[in-house]
Residue, then its C-alpha position, 0 to 999 in steps of 0.5 A: m500500500a502506498a500513497p500514489g501520486s505523492s513523493s511519499s508513494l512507497g511500495r513494499a520492496d523492503n522485506g517489510y522492514g524498510s522501504q524502497a525509493p519513492r516512485r511517482r505514479k498516477s493517482p488511483g481513483a477515489l474508490a481505490t484510494a478509499y479502499l486502500v485507506i480502509y485496508n491500511v487502517v484495519m491492518t494498523a488496528g490489527w497489529l495494534v491488537i497484537a501489540v496490546g495482546l503481547v503486553r497484556a499477556y506479559l503483564t499477566k504472566g510476568s514472563y515473556h516466555s510462551l507469549y505466542y499463544s496469546i496472539e496466535k489467532p490475530l497474528k495468523f489472521f492479519q499476517t495472512g491478510a497481507l496477501l491482499e497486497i499482492l492483488h493490490c500490485a497485480f491490479g495496479i492500484v499500488p506502484s510495487s512489483v508483483v513479484l517482489t511483493a509476493f516474495q516478501v509477503m509469502s516469506r512471512v506467511f510461510l514462516t507463520w503457517a509452514v513453520t510456526h503453525s506446523v511445528k508446534e514444538v517451536q511455538n515456545e521458543d523465544s525466537v518466535l517472540l523475537f520476530v513477532v515483536a519485530w513484525t508487530i512494531t514494523e507493521i504498525i509503523r508501515y501501515s500507519f505510514y501508508t494511511f497518512s500518506l494516502l490522506n496526504h498528511l504524513p507526520y514526520l515522526i512516522k516517516w522518521a520511524r519507518y526509515t530508522l527503526f528498521i536498523v534494529l528491527y530488521p536484524m531482530g526479525v531476521s534473527g528470530e526467523l532464522l532461529t525459529i527455522y533452525a529450532a524446527l529442523p529436528f522435529v521436521r526431520r523426525a516427523g518427515l513433515y511435508s516430505i515426499s519419498l520415493p517410490n510414488k506414482y509421480n516419481f517425485s521426491f521432496d525433502y522439507y528438511t533440506f528445503l528449510i536449510l536452503v531457505m536459511i542459506s538464502y538469507i546470507p546473500i539477501f539480508p546484506q543487500l536489502y539492509f544496505h539498500m535500506l540504509h541508502q534509502r534512509r539517507k536519501v529520503l531523510s536528507h531530502t526531508e531536511e533540505h525541504k524543511k530548510s527551504e520552507 
C-alpha cells in the first residue's frame, strides 16, 4: 500500500522492514484510494491488537516466555491478510512489483503457517517472540505510514520511524526467523513433515528438511543487500526531508 501520486508513494520492496525509493505514479481513483485507506487502517488496528495482546499477556504472566499463544489467532489472521497486497500490485492500484511483493509477503506467511503453525514444538521458543515483536512494531509503523500518506498528511515522526527503526528491527526479525527455522529442523526431520519419498506414482521426491536449510542459506546473500539498500534509502529520503524543511 502506498500513497500514489505523492513523493511519499512507497511500495513494499523492503522485506517489510524498510522501504524502497519513492516512485511517482498516477493517482488511483477515489474508490481505490478509499479502499486502500480502509485496508491500511484495519491492518494498523490489527497489529495494534497484537501489540496490546503481547503486553497484556506479559503483564499477566510476568514472563515473556510462551507469549505466542496469546496472539496466535490475530497474528495468523492479519499476517495472512497481507496477501491482499499482492492483488493490490497485480491490479495496479499500488506502484510495487508483483513479484517482489509476493516474495516478501509469502516469506512471512510461510514462516507463520509452514513453520510456526506446523511445528508446534517451536511455538515456545523465544525466537518466535523475537520476530513477532519485530513484525508487530514494523507493521504498525508501515501501515500507519501508508494511511497518512494516502490522506496526504504524513507526520514526520512516522516517516522518521519507518526509515530508522528498521536498523534494529530488521536484524531482530531476521534473527528470530532464522532461529525459529533452525529450532524446527529436528522435529521436521523426525516427523518427515511435508516430505515426499520415493517410490510414488509421480516419481517425485521432496525433502522439507533440506528445503528449510536452503531457505536459511538464502538469507546470507539477501539480508546484506536489502539492509544496505535500506540504509541508502534512509539517507536519501531523510536528507531530502531536511533540505525541504530548510527551504520552507
